[in-house]
N, C-alpha and C positions, 0 to 999 in steps of 0.2 A: 828661666822663668818657672815658677811652682804654680802646679795646678792640683786640684783637690777633687776627688770624685766621691760623693756620698752614694751608700745604699742600704736599704736595709727598712726604708719605712713601710707604713702600709696601714691597714685598718685593724684594731685590736678590740676587744671587749674589755671593760673595766676589771682590773684585778688580773689582766694579762700581761705578756712580756714581748718585747721586741729588742733585738739587736742591731745597732746601727754600727757602719763600718765607713770610714774615710780614709783612702789611698791617696796618697801625695806622690807626684812627680817631680822630677828636678831635684835642685840643690837644697838638702835638709840642713841645716845648721845642727852643732852639737846644743848650743845655747837656744834651743827654740821651744815655744810654748804651743801645744796643740790643745783645740778645745772645740766643744759644743755650745753653740748659743740656740735659741729658738725665739719665733716670732710668731703669736697668736694673731687673729684677726683684730685689727683695731687696736692693737698693743705694741709698745716697742720690744725692739729685739733684746733679750736678757741673756746673761751668761747662765748656763746649765752646769757645766763643768769644764775645769781645764787640768792639764797634766804637763810637768817639765819632762825634759829629756831623762831624767833621773828617775823619774816614777812619783814625784811629789804631785798631789793633787789637792783640789778644792772645789768644792759643790755649793750651788745655791741652796738656801735652807730648804725650799720646798722638794727637792730631790733627795735630800740626804737619808740613807738607809734605804732608798729604793734604787738609785742609779749607781752604776759603776763605770768609771773610765778607766780604759787601759791603754797601753800603747805599745807596740811592735817597732822598735826603731829600726831593726833589720829589715823590715818590709814597708817600712814608712807608712805604718798604718795605725790609726787610732780608733778605737772601739767605744761605743757607750752600750751596756748592758742596762735596760730599763724593766725593771719588775714592777708588779703592783700598781699597773699604770691606771692612772685616772683620767675622766674626762677632762679636767683643766690641764692635762700633758697636752692635749691637742694642739698641734702648732706645726709651723715648718721648721726643721730643725737643720741649722747650718754648721757645717765644720770650717773651724778657723786655725789659720797657722800664723803665729807671731815671731818674726826672727829679725833681729836688727831693728831699723826702723820701718819694716814692711809687714803689712798685714794682708792675709790672704784668704779669701773665701771659696766656699763650694757654692755649688747651684742650688743646693736645700734638698731636703727630702720630706714629705709630708708623713705625720703621724697623727692619726685619728684614733681617738678613744672613744667608743660608742657602743651601746647595746642595740 
């Protein structure tokens, strides 16, 4: 059984930075995809960024150039460095692990960008 635990959310002013972390427990396969999604109030959950075991990544257009996803396979941890945050980045951020036919989710961490 895989469990994901996120940390690092909080309140930040526009232009500020936050770093989210997601630690996985259980069996993580080589061919796995880890990523971050977010859901703002009254909106659908959307992909923010994801990364393969080899380090290949892709991003939503809205965060390109501002967010960076990285992964430490030895620690079973994925990170999301968020710079130049904007009010529209406010959402609950969820960690995701996809491997084989399974999709696992963390409990979510709130990110609020406000002055």
